[in-house]
LOKEBA-595412 format. One line per field, with one value per residue: x, y, z of N, C-alpha, C in turn; residue in three letters; residue number from 0. Coordinates in nm, 2 decimals. Example, Ala and Ser with C-alpha at 12.3 -4.5 7.8 and 13.67 -1.06 7.14 Angstrom:
nX = (1.32:1.28);
nY = (-0.57:-0.22);
nZ = (0.78:0.71);
caX = (1.23:1.37);
caY = (-0.45:-0.11);
caZ = (0.78:0.71);
cX = (1.32:1.29);
cY = (-0.33:0.00);
cZ = (0.78:0.79);
code = (ALA:SER);
pos = (0:1);
***
This chain:
nX = (-8.14:-8.46:-8.76:-8.87:-8.78:-8.97:-9.23:-9.50:-9.64:-9.99:-10.16:-10.18:-10.43:-10.46:-10.44:-10.69:-10.84:-10.70:-10.54:-10.24:-10.11:-10.21:-10.10:-9.83:-9.81:-9.86:-9.65:-9.44:-9.51:-9.48:-9.20:-9.10:-9.20:-9.07:-8.80:-8.84:-8.89:-8.64:-8.47:-8.59:-8.53:-8.25:-8.23:-8.34:-8.16:-7.94:-8.02:-8.05:-7.79:-7.66:-7.78:-7.68:-7.81:-7.77:-7.57:-7.69:-7.92:-7.79:-7.66:-7.88:-8.01:-7.81:-7.79:-7.92:-8.06:-8.33:-8.41:-8.36:-8.54:-8.78:-8.77:-8.78:-9.03:-9.19:-9.12:-9.22:-9.50:-9.54:-9.46:-9.65:-9.89:-9.85:-9.81:-10.06:-10.24:-10.14:-10.21:-10.48:-10.62:-10.84:-10.79:-10.54:-10.37:-10.35:-10.23:-9.98:-9.89:-9.85:-9.64:-9.45:-9.42:-9.32:-9.08:-8.94:-8.92:-8.77:-8.53:-8.45:-8.40:-8.17:-7.97:-7.77:-7.62:-7.53:-7.38:-7.17:-7.05:-6.96:-6.77:-6.58:-6.49:-6.41:-6.57:-6.75:-6.70:-6.73:-7.01:-7.10:-7.01:-7.15:-7.40:-7.39:-7.34:-7.59:-7.78:-7.71:-7.75:-8.03:-8.11:-8.03:-8.19:-8.44:-8.44:-8.43:-8.69:-8.85:-8.76:-8.80:-9.06:-9.17:-9.38:-9.33:-9.49:-9.51:-9.31:-9.40:-9.48:-9.24:-9.08:-9.22:-9.18:-8.90:-8.85:-8.98:-8.83:-8.58:-8.64:-8.69:-8.42:-8.28:-8.41:-8.35:-8.07:-8.05:-8.16:-8.01:-7.76:-7.58:-7.37:-7.47:-7.33:-7.12:-7.22:-7.49:-7.55:-7.50:-7.69:-7.92:-7.90:-7.95:-8.21:-8.33:-8.30:-8.48:-8.72:-8.72:-8.75:-9.01:-9.16:-9.12:-9.23:-9.50:-9.55:-9.54:-9.74:-9.96:-10.04:-10.31:-10.38:-10.40:-10.25:-9.98:-9.84:-9.83:-9.70:-9.45:-9.37:-9.34:-9.13:-8.93:-8.89:-8.77:-8.54:-8.41:-8.38:-8.19:-7.97:-7.91:-7.79:-7.60:-7.43:-7.37:-7.21:-6.99:-6.89:-6.84:-6.65:-6.42:-6.35);
nY = (-4.10:-4.12:-4.20:-3.98:-3.78:-3.70:-3.77:-3.67:-3.69:-3.73:-3.48:-3.49:-3.47:-3.26:-3.42:-3.48:-3.49:-3.70:-3.87:-3.80:-4.05:-4.22:-4.09:-4.11:-4.39:-4.43:-4.29:-4.46:-4.69:-4.61:-4.56:-4.81:-4.96:-4.83:-4.90:-5.17:-5.16:-5.07:-5.28:-5.48:-5.39:-5.41:-5.69:-5.78:-5.67:-5.82:-6.07:-6.05:-6.00:-6.22:-6.42:-6.38:-6.23:-5.95:-5.86:-5.91:-5.74:-5.50:-5.50:-5.50:-5.25:-5.07:-5.10:-4.94:-4.60:-4.61:-4.83:-4.74:-4.53:-4.66:-4.81:-4.60:-4.49:-4.71:-4.72:-4.47:-4.51:-4.74:-4.62:-4.40:-4.54:-4.71:-4.52:-4.39:-4.61:-4.68:-4.45:-4.44:-4.69:-4.91:-5.16:-5.32:-5.53:-5.44:-5.20:-5.29:-5.44:-5.25:-5.10:-5.30:-5.36:-5.11:-5.09:-5.31:-5.24:-5.02:-5.14:-5.28:-5.07:-4.96:-5.14:-5.11:-4.90:-4.98:-5.20:-5.09:-4.92:-5.12:-5.24:-5.04:-5.02:-5.29:-5.51:-5.34:-5.10:-4.83:-4.82:-4.88:-4.65:-4.45:-4.52:-4.48:-4.20:-4.12:-4.22:-4.08:-3.81:-3.83:-3.89:-3.65:-3.45:-3.55:-3.52:-3.25:-3.18:-3.31:-3.19:-2.92:-2.92:-2.81:-2.72:-2.83:-2.81:-2.61:-2.64:-2.78:-2.69:-2.59:-2.82:-2.97:-2.82:-2.83:-3.10:-3.17:-3.03:-3.15:-3.41:-3.36:-3.28:-3.52:-3.70:-3.57:-3.59:-3.86:-3.90:-3.72:-3.79:-3.66:-3.58:-3.56:-3.38:-3.35:-3.12:-3.13:-3.37:-3.30:-3.10:-3.25:-3.41:-3.22:-3.15:-3.40:-3.38:-3.18:-3.31:-3.50:-3.35:-3.24:-3.47:-3.60:-3.40:-3.42:-3.68:-3.61:-3.42:-3.45:-3.70:-3.93:-4.16:-4.42:-4.45:-4.54:-4.70:-4.58:-4.34:-4.45:-4.54:-4.29:-4.18:-4.38:-4.35:-4.09:-4.14:-4.33:-4.18:-3.98:-4.16:-4.26:-4.03:-3.94:-4.17:-4.15:-3.91:-4.00:-4.18:-4.01:-3.84:-3.99:-3.99);
nZ = (-1.20:-1.07:-0.90:-0.77:-0.93:-1.12:-1.03:-0.82:-0.51:-0.45:-0.29:0.06:0.31:0.59:0.91:1.16:1.49:1.61:1.86:2.05:2.12:1.92:1.70:1.74:1.72:1.45:1.34:1.42:1.30:1.03:1.00:1.06:0.85:0.65:0.70:0.65:0.37:0.28:0.35:0.20:-0.05:-0.05:-0.02:-0.27:-0.45:-0.38:-0.45:-0.73:-0.81:-0.73:-0.87:-1.12:-1.29:-1.31:-1.49:-1.73:-1.72:-1.71:-1.97:-2.13:-2.06:-2.13:-2.40:-2.58:-2.62:-2.63:-2.49:-2.22:-2.21:-2.23:-2.00:-1.81:-1.87:-1.79:-1.53:-1.44:-1.47:-1.30:-1.06:-1.03:-1.02:-0.80:-0.59:-0.59:-0.53:-0.28:-0.13:-0.15:-0.16:0.02:0.11:0.29:0.19:-0.08:-0.06:0.05:-0.17:-0.36:-0.25:-0.26:-0.53:-0.61:-0.48:-0.59:-0.86:-0.83:-0.74:-0.97:-1.14:-1.02:-1.07:-1.29:-1.20:-0.95:-1.03:-1.18:-0.99:-0.81:-0.97:-0.98:-0.72:-0.59:-0.37:-0.26:-0.13:-0.21:-0.24:0.01:0.15:0.02:0.11:0.39:0.40:0.28:0.46:0.69:0.61:0.57:0.83:0.96:0.84:0.90:1.17:1.19:1.11:1.31:1.55:1.51:1.45:1.23:0.94:0.63:0.39:0.22:0.04:-0.18:-0.44:-0.53:-0.54:-0.72:-0.96:-0.98:-1.00:-1.24:-1.42:-1.38:-1.47:-1.75:-1.82:-1.77:-1.95:-2.19:-2.19:-2.23:-2.48:-2.65:-2.59:-2.40:-2.11:-1.77:-1.54:-1.24:-1.10:-1.15:-1.02:-0.75:-0.72:-0.75:-0.52:-0.33:-0.41:-0.34:-0.07:-0.01:-0.07:0.13:0.36:0.30:0.29:0.54:0.70:0.62:0.73:0.99:1.02:0.83:0.70:0.73:1.01:0.92:0.69:0.68:0.51:0.26:0.34:0.41:0.16:0.02:0.17:0.12:-0.15:-0.16:-0.01:-0.17:-0.40:-0.30:-0.23:-0.49:-0.62:-0.44:-0.46:-0.73:-0.72:-0.57:-0.77:-0.98:-0.88:-0.90:-1.16);
caX = (-8.27:-8.53:-8.91:-8.91:-8.75:-9.09:-9.36:-9.53:-9.75:-10.11:-10.16:-10.25:-10.51:-10.42:-10.52:-10.76:-10.91:-10.62:-10.47:-10.10:-10.07:-10.23:-10.01:-9.71:-9.81:-9.85:-9.51:-9.36:-9.54:-9.42:-9.05:-9.09:-9.23:-8.95:-8.69:-8.87:-8.87:-8.50:-8.42:-8.64:-8.45:-8.12:-8.24:-8.37:-8.04:-7.85:-8.07:-8.02:-7.65:-7.62:-7.84:-7.61:-7.90:-7.73:-7.50:-7.79:-7.99:-7.70:-7.64:-8.02:-8.04:-7.71:-7.78:-7.97:-8.13:-8.46:-8.43:-8.38:-8.66:-8.89:-8.76:-8.82:-9.17:-9.25:-9.10:-9.32:-9.63:-9.54:-9.46:-9.77:-10.00:-9.82:-9.84:-10.21:-10.30:-10.10:-10.28:-10.63:-10.68:-10.88:-10.72:-10.39:-10.30:-10.33:-10.12:-9.85:-9.85:-9.80:-9.50:-9.36:-9.40:-9.24:-8.94:-8.88:-8.89:-8.65:-8.42:-8.41:-8.34:-8.04:-7.87:-7.65:-7.54:-7.46:-7.29:-7.05:-6.98:-6.89:-6.65:-6.48:-6.44:-6.45:-6.60:-6.85:-6.66:-6.80:-7.16:-7.12:-6.98:-7.26:-7.52:-7.37:-7.37:-7.73:-7.86:-7.67:-7.82:-8.17:-8.13:-8.02:-8.31:-8.56:-8.42:-8.47:-8.83:-8.91:-8.72:-8.86:-9.21:-9.21:-9.46:-9.27:-9.57:-9.49:-9.21:-9.47:-9.47:-9.10:-9.03:-9.28:-9.12:-8.76:-8.86:-9.01:-8.70:-8.47:-8.68:-8.66:-8.28:-8.25:-8.46:-8.27:-7.93:-8.05:-8.19:-7.91:-7.63:-7.49:-7.35:-7.51:-7.21:-7.11:-7.31:-7.63:-7.57:-7.51:-7.82:-8.02:-7.90:-8.02:-8.36:-8.38:-8.32:-8.61:-8.82:-8.71:-8.81:-9.15:-9.23:-9.12:-9.33:-9.63:-9.57:-9.57:-9.86:-10.07:-10.10:-10.40:-10.30:-10.40:-10.17:-9.84:-9.77:-9.81:-9.60:-9.32:-9.33:-9.29:-9.00:-8.84:-8.86:-8.68:-8.41:-8.35:-8.32:-8.07:-7.87:-7.87:-7.71:-7.48:-7.34:-7.31:-7.11:-6.87:-6.84:-6.79:-6.52:-6.31:-6.31);
caY = (-4.13:-4.16:-4.18:-3.84:-3.68:-3.66:-3.80:-3.59:-3.75:-3.67:-3.40:-3.55:-3.38:-3.25:-3.51:-3.42:-3.57:-3.81:-3.86:-3.81:-4.19:-4.28:-4.03:-4.18:-4.53:-4.41:-4.26:-4.57:-4.79:-4.55:-4.58:-4.95:-5.00:-4.77:-5.00:-5.30:-5.14:-5.06:-5.42:-5.56:-5.34:-5.48:-5.84:-5.79:-5.64:-5.94:-6.19:-6.02:-6.01:-6.36:-6.50:-6.35:-6.15:-5.81:-5.82:-5.91:-5.63:-5.39:-5.50:-5.46:-5.11:-4.99:-5.13:-4.82:-4.50:-4.65:-4.92:-4.66:-4.45:-4.76:-4.83:-4.47:-4.49:-4.81:-4.68:-4.36:-4.58:-4.82:-4.53:-4.33:-4.63:-4.75:-4.41:-4.38:-4.72:-4.68:-4.34:-4.44:-4.83:-4.95:-5.29:-5.32:-5.60:-5.37:-5.10:-5.35:-5.48:-5.13:-5.08:-5.42:-5.33:-4.99:-5.13:-5.41:-5.16:-4.93:-5.23:-5.30:-4.94:-4.94:-5.25:-5.07:-4.81:-5.07:-5.29:-5.01:-4.88:-5.23:-5.27:-4.94:-5.05:-5.43:-5.52:-5.25:-4.99:-4.70:-4.84:-4.86:-4.51:-4.37:-4.55:-4.42:-4.06:-4.10:-4.24:-3.97:-3.70:-3.85:-3.88:-3.51:-3.38:-3.60:-3.47:-3.11:-3.17:-3.35:-3.10:-2.78:-2.93:-2.72:-2.79:-2.80:-2.83:-2.50:-2.68:-2.87:-2.63:-2.58:-2.95:-3.02:-2.76:-2.87:-3.24:-3.17:-2.97:-3.26:-3.52:-3.32:-3.29:-3.66:-3.75:-3.50:-3.65:-4.00:-3.88:-3.66:-3.84:-3.57:-3.61:-3.47:-3.39:-3.35:-3.02:-3.18:-3.47:-3.22:-3.03:-3.35:-3.45:-3.11:-3.17:-3.52:-3.34:-3.11:-3.42:-3.56:-3.25:-3.24:-3.61:-3.61:-3.30:-3.49:-3.78:-3.55:-3.33:-3.46:-3.83:-4.00:-4.27:-4.55:-4.45:-4.55:-4.77:-4.47:-4.25:-4.52:-4.54:-4.17:-4.16:-4.47:-4.29:-3.98:-4.20:-4.39:-4.07:-3.93:-4.26:-4.26:-3.92:-3.95:-4.27:-4.08:-3.81:-4.08:-4.23:-3.90:-3.78:-4.08:-3.97);
caZ = (-1.22:-0.95:-0.90:-0.73:-1.04:-1.20:-0.97:-0.71:-0.44:-0.42:-0.16:0.17:0.39:0.74:1.00:1.27:1.59:1.64:1.99:2.04:2.12:1.79:1.60:1.77:1.67:1.31:1.30:1.45:1.19:0.91:0.99:1.06:0.71:0.57:0.72:0.58:0.23:0.25:0.36:0.08:-0.17:-0.04:-0.05:-0.41:-0.51:-0.36:-0.53:-0.87:-0.84:-0.70:-0.97:-1.24:-1.39:-1.31:-1.61:-1.84:-1.71:-1.75:-2.11:-2.19:-2.04:-2.19:-2.54:-2.66:-2.54:-2.64:-2.38:-2.10:-2.21:-2.21:-1.85:-1.75:-1.89:-1.71:-1.39:-1.41:-1.46:-1.17:-0.94:-1.02:-0.98:-0.66:-0.49:-0.59:-0.46:-0.13:-0.07:-0.16:-0.14:0.16:0.14:0.33:0.09:-0.21:-0.02:0.05:-0.30:-0.43:-0.20:-0.30:-0.67:-0.63:-0.43:-0.68:-0.98:-0.80:-0.73:-1.11:-1.20:-0.96:-1.10:-1.36:-1.12:-0.84:-1.09:-1.22:-0.87:-0.75:-1.04:-0.95:-0.59:-0.56:-0.23:-0.23:-0.04:-0.25:-0.22:0.16:0.19:-0.02:0.19:0.51:0.38:0.25:0.59:0.77:0.56:0.60:0.97:1.00:0.79:0.98:1.31:1.18:1.11:1.43:1.66:1.49:1.43:1.11:0.83:0.50:0.29:0.12:-0.06:-0.28:-0.57:-0.57:-0.56:-0.84:-1.07:-0.99:-1.04:-1.38:-1.49:-1.37:-1.56:-1.88:-1.84:-1.78:-2.08:-2.29:-2.18:-2.29:-2.63:-2.72:-2.55:-2.33:-1.98:-1.66:-1.46:-1.09:-1.05:-1.16:-0.91:-0.63:-0.72:-0.72:-0.37:-0.26:-0.43:-0.26:0.07:0.00:-0.06:0.27:0.45:0.27:0.32:0.69:0.74:0.59:0.82:1.12:1.02:0.74:0.66:0.83:1.07:0.85:0.56:0.70:0.39:0.16:0.40:0.40:0.02:-0.02:0.23:0.05:-0.28:-0.14:0.03:-0.29:-0.49:-0.25:-0.25:-0.63:-0.67:-0.36:-0.52:-0.86:-0.68:-0.54:-0.89:-1.07:-0.82:-0.94:-1.30);
cX = (-8.34:-8.69:-8.94:-8.86:-8.87:-9.22:-9.38:-9.65:-9.88:-10.12:-10.24:-10.32:-10.46:-10.51:-10.59:-10.82:-10.83:-10.54:-10.32:-10.05:-10.09:-10.13:-9.87:-9.70:-9.79:-9.71:-9.42:-9.38:-9.48:-9.27:-9.02:-9.10:-9.12:-8.83:-8.71:-8.84:-8.72:-8.44:-8.46:-8.56:-8.31:-8.13:-8.26:-8.23:-7.94:-7.89:-8.04:-7.88:-7.61:-7.67:-7.77:-7.70:-7.85:-7.66:-7.59:-7.88:-7.91:-7.68:-7.77:-8.04:-7.94:-7.71:-7.82:-8.04:-8.28:-8.50:-8.44:-8.50:-8.78:-8.90:-8.81:-8.97:-9.25:-9.24:-9.20:-9.45:-9.64:-9.55:-9.58:-9.88:-9.97:-9.85:-9.99:-10.28:-10.27:-10.18:-10.43:-10.70:-10.72:-10.82:-10.58:-10.32:-10.26:-10.22:-9.99:-9.80:-9.80:-9.66:-9.40:-9.32:-9.30:-9.09:-8.87:-8.84:-8.77:-8.52:-8.36:-8.34:-8.20:-7.93:-7.75:-7.56:-7.46:-7.35:-7.16:-6.98:-6.91:-6.77:-6.54:-6.41:-6.48:-6.46:-6.71:-6.82:-6.73:-6.95:-7.19:-7.10:-7.10:-7.39:-7.51:-7.40:-7.52:-7.81:-7.82:-7.74:-7.97:-8.19:-8.12:-8.14:-8.44:-8.55:-8.46:-8.62:-8.90:-8.88:-8.79:-9.01:-9.26:-9.29:-9.39:-9.36:-9.56:-9.39:-9.28:-9.44:-9.33:-9.04:-9.09:-9.21:-8.98:-8.76:-8.89:-8.89:-8.60:-8.50:-8.65:-8.51:-8.23:-8.29:-8.38:-8.13:-7.93:-8.07:-8.08:-7.77:-7.53:-7.49:-7.41:-7.40:-7.23:-7.21:-7.44:-7.65:-7.58:-7.64:-7.94:-8.02:-7.97:-8.17:-8.41:-8.39:-8.44:-8.72:-8.83:-8.78:-8.97:-9.22:-9.23:-9.22:-9.47:-9.65:-9.60:-9.70:-9.98:-10.13:-10.20:-10.34:-10.31:-10.32:-10.02:-9.77:-9.74:-9.70:-9.46:-9.27:-9.28:-9.15:-8.90:-8.79:-8.76:-8.54:-8.34:-8.30:-8.19:-7.95:-7.81:-7.77:-7.59:-7.38:-7.28:-7.20:-6.98:-6.80:-6.77:-6.66:-6.40:-6.27:-6.20);
cY = (-4.17:-4.13:-4.04:-3.74:-3.63:-3.67:-3.71:-3.65:-3.66:-3.60:-3.47:-3.44:-3.38:-3.35:-3.43:-3.52:-3.70:-3.79:-3.87:-3.96:-4.25:-4.22:-4.10:-4.32:-4.53:-4.38:-4.38:-4.68:-4.74:-4.59:-4.73:-5.01:-4.94:-4.86:-5.12:-5.28:-5.13:-5.20:-5.50:-5.52:-5.40:-5.63:-5.86:-5.77:-5.77:-6.05:-6.17:-6.04:-6.16:-6.45:-6.48:-6.27:-6.00:-5.77:-5.82:-5.79:-5.50:-5.38:-5.46:-5.31:-5.02:-5.01:-5.01:-4.73:-4.54:-4.74:-4.84:-4.58:-4.54:-4.79:-4.71:-4.46:-4.58:-4.77:-4.57:-4.42:-4.65:-4.72:-4.45:-4.42:-4.67:-4.64:-4.39:-4.48:-4.71:-4.57:-4.36:-4.58:-4.85:-5.08:-5.27:-5.41:-5.52:-5.26:-5.17:-5.40:-5.36:-5.10:-5.19:-5.39:-5.22:-5.03:-5.22:-5.33:-5.07:-5.02:-5.25:-5.18:-4.92:-5.03:-5.19:-4.98:-4.89:-5.15:-5.21:-4.97:-5.00:-5.27:-5.16:-4.96:-5.19:-5.45:-5.43:-5.14:-4.86:-4.71:-4.82:-4.72:-4.42:-4.39:-4.49:-4.27:-4.04:-4.11:-4.13:-3.85:-3.72:-3.83:-3.73:-3.44:-3.42:-3.53:-3.32:-3.09:-3.20:-3.26:-2.97:-2.80:-2.84:-2.80:-2.73:-2.82:-2.73:-2.53:-2.75:-2.81:-2.62:-2.72:-3.00:-2.96:-2.81:-3.02:-3.25:-3.13:-3.08:-3.37:-3.48:-3.32:-3.43:-3.72:-3.69:-3.56:-3.79:-3.99:-3.83:-3.69:-3.74:-3.60:-3.52:-3.49:-3.38:-3.24:-3.06:-3.28:-3.40:-3.16:-3.13:-3.41:-3.34:-3.12:-3.29:-3.47:-3.26:-3.21:-3.48:-3.47:-3.24:-3.37:-3.63:-3.52:-3.36:-3.60:-3.72:-3.48:-3.37:-3.59:-3.87:-4.12:-4.40:-4.56:-4.46:-4.62:-4.66:-4.37:-4.32:-4.52:-4.41:-4.14:-4.25:-4.40:-4.17:-4.03:-4.26:-4.28:-4.01:-4.03:-4.27:-4.16:-3.90:-4.05:-4.22:-3.99:-3.89:-4.13:-4.12:-3.84:-3.87:-4.06:-3.87);
cZ = (-1.09:-0.97:-0.86:-0.82:-1.11:-1.13:-0.84:-0.64:-0.45:-0.29:-0.06:0.26:0.53:0.82:1.11:1.37:1.62:1.77:1.97:2.04:1.98:1.68:1.62:1.71:1.52:1.27:1.32:1.33:1.06:0.89:1.00:0.92:0.61:0.58:0.65:0.43:0.20:0.25:0.25:-0.04:-0.17:-0.07:-0.20:-0.49:-0.50:-0.44:-0.68:-0.90:-0.82:-0.81:-1.11:-1.34:-1.40:-1.45:-1.73:-1.84:-1.74:-1.90:-2.18:-2.18:-2.11:-2.35:-2.62:-2.57:-2.53:-2.52:-2.24:-2.10:-2.19:-2.06:-1.77:-1.75:-1.79:-1.56:-1.35:-1.39:-1.33:-1.06:-0.92:-0.97:-0.83:-0.56:-0.48:-0.50:-0.31:-0.06:-0.06:-0.14:0.00:0.20:0.17:0.23:-0.03:-0.18:-0.02:-0.09:-0.38:-0.38:-0.25:-0.45:-0.69:-0.59:-0.53:-0.81:-0.95:-0.79:-0.87:-1.17:-1.14:-1.01:-1.18:-1.27:-1.01:-0.91:-1.13:-1.09:-0.80:-0.83:-1.02:-0.82:-0.56:-0.41:-0.18:-0.15:-0.08:-0.23:-0.07:0.21:0.15:0.06:0.33:0.50:0.36:0.38:0.69:0.74:0.59:0.75:1.02:0.96:0.87:1.11:1.30:1.19:1.24:1.55:1.64:1.49:1.31:1.01:0.70:0.38:0.18:0.01:-0.18:-0.42:-0.62:-0.61:-0.70:-0.96:-1.09:-1.04:-1.18:-1.46:-1.49:-1.46:-1.70:-1.91:-1.85:-1.91:-2.19:-2.30:-2.25:-2.44:-2.71:-2.68:-2.49:-2.18:-1.88:-1.56:-1.31:-1.04:-1.05:-1.05:-0.77:-0.61:-0.69:-0.58:-0.29:-0.28:-0.35:-0.12:0.09:0.00:0.08:0.37:0.43:0.32:0.47:0.75:0.73:0.70:0.96:1.13:0.94:0.71:0.78:0.88:1.02:0.72:0.58:0.59:0.29:0.21:0.38:0.25:-0.02:0.04:0.16:-0.08:-0.26:-0.09:-0.09:-0.38:-0.44:-0.26:-0.39:-0.66:-0.57:-0.42:-0.66:-0.83:-0.65:-0.67:-0.98:-1.02:-0.85:-1.09:-1.32);
code = (MET:SER:TYR:ARG:ASP:TYR:GLN:TYR:ASP:ALA:GLU:VAL:GLU:PRO:TYR:SER:GLY:VAL:SER:PRO:ALA:ALA:ARG:GLY:ALA:PHE:ILE:ALA:GLN:THR:TYR:LEU:HIS:LEU:PHE:GLY:ALA:ILE:LEU:LEU:PHE:VAL:LEU:ILE:GLN:VAL:ALA:ILE:PHE:GLN:SER:GLY:ALA:ALA:GLU:SER:ILE:LEU:ARG:THR:LEU:MET:ARG:SER:SER:ILE:ALA:TRP:LEU:VAL:VAL:ILE:GLY:ALA:PHE:MET:LEU:VAL:GLY:THR:ILE:ALA:SER:SER:VAL:ALA:LEU:THR:ALA:ARG:SER:LYS:GLY:ALA:GLN:TYR:LEU:ALA:LEU:LEU:ALA:PHE:VAL:ALA:MET:GLU:ALA:VAL:ILE:PHE:VAL:PRO:LEU:ILE:TYR:ILE:ALA:ASN:LYS:LEU:THR:PRO:GLY:GLY:GLY:MET:ILE:GLN:SER:ALA:ALA:VAL:VAL:THR:LEU:GLY:GLY:PHE:ALA:LEU:LEU:THR:GLY:ILE:VAL:PHE:LEU:THR:ARG:ALA:ASP:PHE:SER:PHE:LEU:ARG:GLY:ILE:LEU:MET:TRP:ALA:GLY:VAL:CYS:ALA:LEU:LEU:LEU:ILE:ILE:GLY:SER:ILE:ILE:PHE:ASN:PHE:SER:LEU:GLY:LEU:VAL:PHE:SER:VAL:ALA:MET:VAL:ALA:LEU:ALA:GLY:GLY:PHE:VAL:LEU:TYR:ASP:THR:SER:ASN:VAL:LEU:HIS:HIS:TYR:SER:GLU:ASP:ARG:TYR:VAL:ALA:ALA:ALA:LEU:ALA:LEU:PHE:ALA:SER:VAL:ALA:MET:MET:PHE:TRP:TYR:VAL:LEU:ARG:ILE:PHE:MET:GLN:SER:ARG:ASP);
pos = (0:1:2:3:4:5:6:7:8:9:10:11:12:13:14:15:16:17:18:19:20:21:22:23:24:25:26:27:28:29:30:31:32:33:34:35:36:37:38:39:40:41:42:43:44:45:46:47:48:49:50:51:52:53:54:55:56:57:58:59:60:61:62:63:64:65:66:67:68:69:70:71:72:73:74:75:76:77:78:79:80:81:82:83:84:85:86:87:88:89:90:91:92:93:94:95:96:97:98:99:100:101:102:103:104:105:106:107:108:109:110:111:112:113:114:115:116:117:118:119:120:121:122:123:124:125:126:127:128:129:130:131:132:133:134:135:136:137:138:139:140:141:142:143:144:145:146:147:148:149:150:151:152:153:154:155:156:157:158:159:160:161:162:163:164:165:166:167:168:169:170:171:172:173:174:175:176:177:178:179:180:181:182:183:184:185:186:187:188:189:190:191:192:193:194:195:196:197:198:199:200:201:202:203:204:205:206:207:208:209:210:211:212:213:214:215:216:217:218:219:220:221:222:223:224:225:226:227:228:229:230:231:232:233:234:235:236:237:238);
***
């Protein structure tokens, strides 16, 4: 499950009239905010688990398929609103609130997966390995965009179609209680990689210099999606 499985960012217009120095400052701000979002995600996870709330969240979400569908619906709503606010709001406070809300919702969604992974490998070894693979993949894809300077905006339609198909499969698996296996997880990692290329290309070519919060939110969503399915692959490989 991930925000990027169904949601597609509003198309950003190509920037113009921006000096290289201003663009460089925007890119630095974007990745600084991405790092902050990842750090906040980790801190929320730690707080949830240390408070003892993780098991309660797990029981609630695993109680029935309806609970998961409600959560998915809420997640879609929060993700859509957060993305729209980050892209359009003039107030920096509103943009930061949107990013905070999205990161917090993502952290809650991850609780069952992190809980089960931690049970499989006490000490978090599997989680750490998945995080290293995710960050390595993200760094490699980011490097491809920045080195080639390629514009991957042509991926928009493909990603939209694939994301909707993935969402329908996820909802179907919840309603009809069938498992989405290893092949699906591998395909979703590839889809997340496509989103990373697309989002990074937008950072390089399309976002206006005052929308670094929105750019960071989009990148965080793609990183979270990749981490989710990389971790699922690690877990499924132990079955």
